[in-house]
C-alpha positions, 0 to 999 in steps of 0.5 A, a space after each residue: 950513734 954519732 948524733 947521739 954521742 954529740 947530743 950527750 956531749 952537749 948535755 955535759 960540761 967539763 965538770 960532768 954537771 947537768 945544764 939546761 938545754 936552753 937558757 932559763 928565764 931570769 930566775 933563781 940560778 941567775 939572780 941569787 941576790 933577788 932570791 935571798 931578798 925575797 926569802 928575807 921579805 917572806 920571813 919578815 912577813 911571817 914574823 909580822 903575821 905571827 905578831 898580828 895573830 898574837 894580838 888577835 888572840 889577846 883581844 879575845 881575853 878579855 873580849 874587846 871588839 875594837 881591838 879584835 877588829 883592828 887585829 883582824 885587819 892587821 892579820 888580813 893585811 899581812 896575809 895579803 902581803 904574803 900572798 903577793 910574795 907567793 905570786 911574785 915568786 911564781 911569776 919571776 922564779 919558775 921551777 927549773 927543769 934541773 934542780 941543783 942542791 941549792 934550788 932544792 933547799 930553796 924549794 923546801 923553804 918555800 913549801 914550808 912557808 906555803 904550808 905555814 901560810 895555809 895553817 894561818 889562813 885556816 886559823 884566821 877564818 876560824 877567828 873571823 867566824 868567831 868575831 862574826 858570832 860575837 858581833 851578832 851577840 853584841 847586836 842582840 844584847 844592844 837590841 835587848 838594852 834598847 828594848 829595855 830602855 824603851 819599856 823603862 821610858 814608857 813606864 816613866 812616862 805613864 807614872 808621870 801622867 798619873 802623878 809625881 815623880 820620885 823626886 817630886 814625891 820626896 819634895 812634897 813629903 818634906 814640904 808637908 810638916 804633918 809627915 815625919 822627915 823619914 816617911 817617904 814613898 821609898 820607905 813604903 816601897 821597901 815595906 811592900 817588897 818585905 811583905 811580898 817576900 814574907 808571903 813567899 817565905 810563909 808559903 814554903 813551910 806551908 806547902 812542905 807541911 802539906 806534902 808531909 801530911 799527904 795532901 794532893 797539892 794539885 787538888 788543893 791548888 785547884 780548890 783555891 782557884 779552879 781551872 787555872 792553866 799553869 805554864 809549869 806544874 811548879 807554878 801552882 805554888 802561886 795559888 797558895 801565895 795568892 790564898 795567903 795574900 787574899 786572907 792577909 789583906 782583908 780589910 786593908 782599906 780600913 783604918 782598923 784593919 780588922 776583919 769585922 769592920 763594925 768594931 773599927 775605930 781610930 787608934 789612939 796613937 799615930 799610925 807612924 808611931 805604931 810602925 816605929 814601935 814594932 819595926 825593930 821588935 821580934 813579933 813573938 816578944 811583941 805579942 808576948 808583952 801585950 797579947 791583946 794589943 791591936 797587933 796581937 788581935 790581928 795575928 790571932 784573927 789572920 792565923 785562923 783564916 789563913 790556916 784551915 782547921 782541916 789543914 792544921 789537924 793534918 799537920 799536927 794531929 790535933 787542934 790544940 794550937 788552934 784552940 790555944 789561939 782562939 782562947 787568946 794565946 800566942 803559942 811559941 811553936 816554930 810554925 806560928 813564929 814563921 806566921 808571926 813574921 808574915 803578920 808583922 810585915 803586913 801590919 807594918 805595911 798597913 801602919 805605913 799606908 795610913 801614916 801618909 796624908 792622904 793614906 795610901 790606897 790599895 787596889 786589887 786585880 780580879 781574875 780574868 782581867 786583861 793584863 796591863 803592863 802599867 798596873 800589873 807585873 807578872 810574877 813569871 818572867 820570859 813569857 811567850 805570847 803571840 802578837 795578837 794574844 791578850 794575856 789574862 790574870 789568873 791569880 793576884 799574888 800581891 795587890 797594888 797601891 796608889 801612893 799620892 799620884 804614883 803607882 806601885 804595880 800589882 803582882 799577878 800570875 797570868 793564865 794560859 801563857 807559855 814561858 821560855 825554856 
């Protein structure tokens, strides 16, 4: 009992406060100024970490890889500093055996800062993951740009091997006094684009009217070019565009551009004058003013071969429009007016082709030909092919052209290939 009483006496001082049975190492109760300095450093570090985190967020909108990388390094640096302060506290300020109210407050503050630290560590890891994903996307885009530049350089090289560059072509055109100043390869290229668009635009109402008339479009596409393997059912529209193209370009290589070449003759006025005369006119006005002009005859003959009698009968229930055209007239129906826009674009392209000296040459691509990136352009992008697979032409949707020594690619639909989803 006496030993126990003596021990109790040793564990209490005159104010009845708890004391340590053995002296503490140099720590929180022995050096309060050091504790306050440590807390001050922690708060300063947390403030810097918050600022660095805000900079990291700001760098994402708009996305700036350089600013993100700099902000990321700053956040990591502040986290390392905070981690060092945590380890310093644990080593120099061990947890006391008996905790006073002041120690409890300090422990709560440290615990709060540690919790905040963990939160920031999670957020930083999240942003680091996002940065890595963005870096990967950037690398992929850079690779695509590099591949595109390589293809462009390859095409430019092939064009130079085959003829003049665009600057050289324009230069040679200006030196040739026989050619008008505004007759350039670029003008012909724009006319090719307009003709291709006109084919596409006319195919839309043609297909819609076939649907309305109850046609089996699959069977109709197969009758134009059988046994084509289409990547998608919607691609069968290219069969109708190919049909229109084939019919409209018959005789393009001849001056008269007529279907029956025995009647061919050199026009009385220059080809470029004919081009300029029709370029700004409404085609319906043109055929109305002169129904039997070369352009008027061209429109009538091409309509009769593009639109089959059975097709027309199913559209309108009779052949009145067809008979009217065969009699030398040009009806003012909506369908025929859409066709006249197509006919005008092809006619203007031919007039331009024969305005050059030497004339522009047209070339066609046969079904089954091996695809060539130099001479052809696929109308469907994002093709998926094996490394050893050789794509074959299924349909020619637009012919190609030689202008001087330069090449305008033919547009084709490839059969038996897949497209990316």
